[in-house]
Structure formats: structure tokens, C-alpha cells
C-alpha positions in Angstrom: 164.1 86.3 155.6 163.7 89.1 153.1 162.6 88.2 149.5 165.0 88.8 146.7 163.8 90.6 143.6 163.0 87.4 141.7 160.9 86.0 144.5 159.0 89.3 144.8 158.1 89.4 141.1 156.8 85.8 141.3 154.7 86.6 144.3 153.3 89.7 142.7 152.4 87.8 139.6 150.7 85.2 141.7 148.6 87.8 143.5 147.7 89.5 140.2 146.5 86.2 138.7 144.4 85.5 141.7 142.8 88.9 141.5 142.1 88.4 137.8 140.3 85.1 138.5 138.1 86.9 141.1 137.2 89.7 138.7 134.3 88.8 136.4 134.9 89.4 132.7 132.9 92.4 131.4 129.7 91.3 129.6 129.3 92.1 126.0 126.5 94.7 125.5 124.7 92.4 123.1 125.0 89.6 120.6 123.1 91.1 117.6 122.7 87.6 116.2 120.8 86.3 119.3 117.5 87.7 118.2 115.7 89.7 115.4 114.5 92.4 117.7 115.7 94.2 120.8 114.8 97.0 123.2 117.6 99.5 124.2 118.0 99.9 127.9 119.8 103.2 128.4 120.0 102.7 132.1 122.1 99.6 131.8 123.7 100.3 128.4 122.5 97.0 127.1 120.2 95.6 124.4 117.4 93.4 125.7 116.3 90.6 123.2 112.7 90.4 122.3 111.6 86.8 121.5 108.4 87.7 119.6 107.6 91.0 118.0 103.9 92.0 118.3 103.2 92.8 114.7 100.3 92.7 112.2 101.0 91.1 108.8 101.8 93.6 106.1 98.9 92.4 103.9 96.4 93.3 106.6 97.4 97.0 106.7 94.9 98.7 104.4 94.3 102.3 103.6 98.0 103.2 103.7 99.0 101.5 100.5 101.1 104.4 99.1 103.2 105.0 102.2 103.5 101.2 102.8 105.1 100.7 99.4 107.5 103.6 99.9 108.7 102.3 103.2 109.0 98.7 102.1 111.1 99.8 99.0 113.3 102.0 101.2 113.9 99.2 103.7 114.7 96.7 100.9 117.3 99.1 99.5 118.8 99.4 103.0 118.8 95.6 103.4 120.7 95.2 100.1 123.4 97.7 101.2 122.1 100.4 98.9 121.5 104.1 99.8 118.3 104.6 101.8 116.7 107.3 103.8 115.8 107.8 107.5 112.0 108.0 107.7 109.6 110.0 109.8 106.0 108.5 109.8 103.7 111.3 111.0 100.0 112.0 111.2 96.7 110.8 112.6 96.7 108.6 115.7 95.9 104.9 115.3 96.5 104.8 111.5 99.3 102.2 111.6 102.5 104.2 111.8 104.3 101.9 114.3 102.5 98.8 112.9 103.9 99.5 109.5 107.5 99.7 110.7 107.2 96.4 112.6 105.3 94.7 109.7 107.9 96.0 107.2 110.7 94.5 109.2 109.0 91.1 109.4 108.1 91.2 105.7 111.7 91.9 104.6 113.1 89.2 106.8 110.4 86.7 105.8 112.2 85.9 102.6 115.3 84.7 104.5 117.4 86.7 102.0 117.9 89.4 104.7 118.2 89.4 108.4 117.6 92.9 109.6 117.5 93.6 113.3 114.8 95.9 114.8 115.8 97.9 117.8 113.4 100.1 119.7 114.7 103.1 121.6 112.2 104.8 124.0 111.6 108.5 123.5 113.1 109.4 126.9 116.3 107.6 126.0 117.1 109.6 122.8 119.9 111.3 124.6 121.8 108.0 124.8 121.8 107.5 121.0 125.6 108.2 120.7 126.3 105.3 123.1 123.9 103.0 121.3 125.4 103.7 117.9 128.9 103.0 119.3 127.6 99.5 120.2 125.9 99.0 116.9 128.9 100.2 114.8 130.8 97.2 116.1 128.4 94.8 114.4 128.1 94.0 110.7 124.4 93.2 111.0 122.1 95.9 109.5 119.7 97.5 112.0 116.5 99.4 111.9 116.5 101.8 114.8 112.9 102.6 115.8 111.5 105.3 118.1 107.7 105.4 118.6 105.8 108.6 119.4 108.9 110.9 119.0 108.3 114.5 120.1 110.1 117.2 122.0 108.9 119.9 124.5 110.2 123.4 124.8 113.0 122.8 127.3 114.0 119.4 126.0 117.5 119.4 124.5 117.9 115.7 123.9 116.9 116.3 120.3 120.4 117.6 119.6 121.7 114.0 119.9 119.3 112.8 117.2 119.9 115.9 115.0 123.7 115.3 114.8 123.2 111.6 114.1 120.6 112.0 111.4 122.8 114.4 109.4 125.5 117.0 110.1 127.5 115.4 112.9 131.1 114.5 112.5 130.5 110.8 113.0 126.9 110.6 111.9 125.2 107.2 112.0 127.0 103.9 111.1 126.3 102.6 107.6 124.6 99.5 109.0 122.0 101.6 110.9 118.8 103.4 109.6 116.5 105.4 111.8 112.6 105.2 111.6 110.4 107.3 113.9 106.7 107.9 114.4 105.1 111.0 115.6 101.7 112.7 115.7 103.5 116.0 114.9 105.0 116.8 111.6 107.7 119.0 113.1 108.1 116.9 116.3 107.0 119.8 118.5 103.5 121.2 119.3 102.1 123.7 116.9 101.2 126.1 119.7 104.9 126.1 120.8 106.0 127.0 117.3 103.5 129.8 117.1 104.3 131.1 120.5 108.1 131.2 120.0 107.6 132.9 116.6 105.4 135.5 118.3 107.6 136.3 121.3 111.1 136.0 119.9 113.3 138.9 118.7 114.1 136.9 115.6 111.0 134.6 115.1 112.6 132.6 112.4 115.7 131.6 114.3 113.7 130.9 117.5 112.2 127.7 116.1 114.6 126.9 113.2 116.8 124.6 115.3 113.9 122.3 116.4 111.8 122.5 113.3 114.8 121.6 111.2 115.1 118.3 112.9 112.3 116.8 110.9 113.9 118.1 107.7 116.8 115.7 108.4 114.6 112.7 107.7 114.9 111.9 104.0 111.3 110.5 104.0 108.2 112.1 105.4 105.3 109.7 105.2 102.0 111.2 106.1 99.1 109.2 107.7 95.7 110.8 107.5 92.3 110.3 109.1 90.3 107.2 108.0 87.2 107.4 105.8 84.3 105.0 106.5 85.0 103.1 103.3 88.6 102.5 104.3 87.6 101.6 107.9 85.1 99.0 106.7 87.8 97.6 104.2 90.1 97.1 107.2 87.3 95.4 109.1 86.5 93.0 106.3 90.2 92.1 105.8 90.7 91.3 109.5 87.4 89.3 109.6 88.5 87.3 106.6 92.0 86.7 107.9 90.8 85.4 111.2 87.9 83.4 109.7 85.2 85.1 111.7 81.8 83.7 110.8 79.5 86.8 110.5 77.6 88.2 107.6 78.9 91.3 105.8 75.7 93.2 106.8 76.1 92.4 110.5 79.8 93.0 110.4 79.4 96.5 109.0 76.6 97.3 111.4 78.6 96.2 114.4 81.8 97.9 113.2 80.0 101.2 112.6 78.4 101.1 116.1 81.8 100.4 117.6 83.4 103.3 115.8 80.5 105.6 116.9 81.0 104.6 120.6 84.7 105.3 120.2 84.2 108.6 118.5 86.6 107.9 115.7 87.6 105.5 112.9 91.1 104.3 112.5 93.2 101.1 112.0 93.5 100.8 115.8 89.8 101.1 116.3 89.2 98.5 113.6 91.7 96.1 115.3 90.1 96.6 118.7 86.7 95.9 117.2 87.9 92.7 115.7 89.5 91.6 119.0 86.1 92.2 120.7 84.2 90.3 118.0 86.6 87.4 118.0 86.1 87.1 121.7 82.4 87.1 121.4 82.6 84.4 118.7 85.0 82.3 120.8 87.8 82.6 118.2 91.4 82.7 119.4 
């Protein structure tokens, strides 16, 4: 017997409800209150919580006092809801650029007055920034967006996503987000590329202006320079004291200098690697 109109509607509703029960609800991209740090996965469009951030206490970062104070003050203003600048930390390798960002985040949150989230985006995922910011804009939590070792090659166009977000785009970045990046390059592109494009272009100035101007859109440029022996040994002494390594100052300096000589450089990273080696020899965890 054929269904009347009322019976047909009831049956269709029953089928629709059954299908709805079988279809899983879409997962939320992230709960920004579930952790203090995350890694952005562009492939899945989700934020992955990080239970424990690998960071050095701010008090142990020596030789970068001036830039440290500037970044901490800028971050505190941002945490308070006041105007603050995006920051580019550039310069010598191993001098604590990324360590300073992570230490600053931990330092600001330590007072419990603020609860900043730290989100790391990998260099190769910069093109997905618009999607990430759409996710973050839905939250009221304030976020430090962090990209380590940011740089761009000649044929790389993903910098355009970052350029529009830093300044100049219609939407820009949400008020609850600030962007911190580290780079060995002041202009985020190799010097030989800048020189080559200027030498071969019909209009040398315009040839590199678009990429070079990206770094200009960071309100803060914080430079990190090569480490002197005095600063290197100050770092070593601070680490040794903090981790209670039982060694005389004379022996500590001698071993630290020998370590730096074998590595061919002095830097905060080299100092930390030496302390790790020494602590292992002394049986300290």
C-alpha cells in the first residue's frame, strides 16, 4: 500500500536521524585552554598540545641582557592587552634566539597573572597562516605565534601570507595574537640573493623590495651577535652554579675553553652543550 504524505515525512525524518547518529561530530581544531604550548599541524589543520616546553630559565640567559629586557617588556604589554610589536630575533647562530622566546613565555606565565599560549609554526607551513589565524581568532586567549629559523629562498612565495598578516592585509592578525620569529638573516633572504637580483634586474630596487620589506614589517628587530670569551665563560659559570656542578673555577674555565676550541666557536649553545657533557661526567642529572 502506498504511503501517504504524512507517513513519507515521518519515514524520511527517521532515516535522517539515523544517518545523523552514524555521522561523527566534527572535532574542534583545538581547545586553547588544554595546554600552554602547541605545535601547528598544517597537514591536519589542528593544534597539537605540548605537555612540557623544552626551555632554559630566563635568568640563565647571559650575554643578551639588552634584547632580553626589550622582549620581556614587549611580551608583558601584549599579555596586559596593551599595544605590542611583532618581533624578529636575528643574528649569530646559537646565541639564544629561540631560547629567549621560550624562556620569556615561561617567565611571563610564571606569575600566574597571565596565561599566554605559545604556538610553534614550522617554516614550511607559513603558507597556512591564514587558516591558523582563523582558528585562533575564535579564542579569547592571547597567543605568541612562534616560527624558528624563518627564511625564504628565491622562488618561495609563501612569505606573502606572512607579509599580509604582519601588516597591510585587510584582515591582518587577530588582536589576541603576536608573531615572534628567529632567523640568521636580517632580511630573511640570503645576502648573495639580494646582491644577485640587484645586479641582474632592470630595476634593481624593485627586484628585492618585496621580499626585503617583509622584515621591515616586524616592529622589533633584536640583533644577536657573536660571543666574546668573557661572555662565554660567564654563561658557563652561571650554568655550573645553577646545576651545582662541583668543579673549581680554574678547571671549569680550562675545560670550557678546550671545548670551545674543538667546536671552533663560542656561543650560548656551545656553552650549554659543554655543561651537558660535564654534568654527565660528574654523574649529575
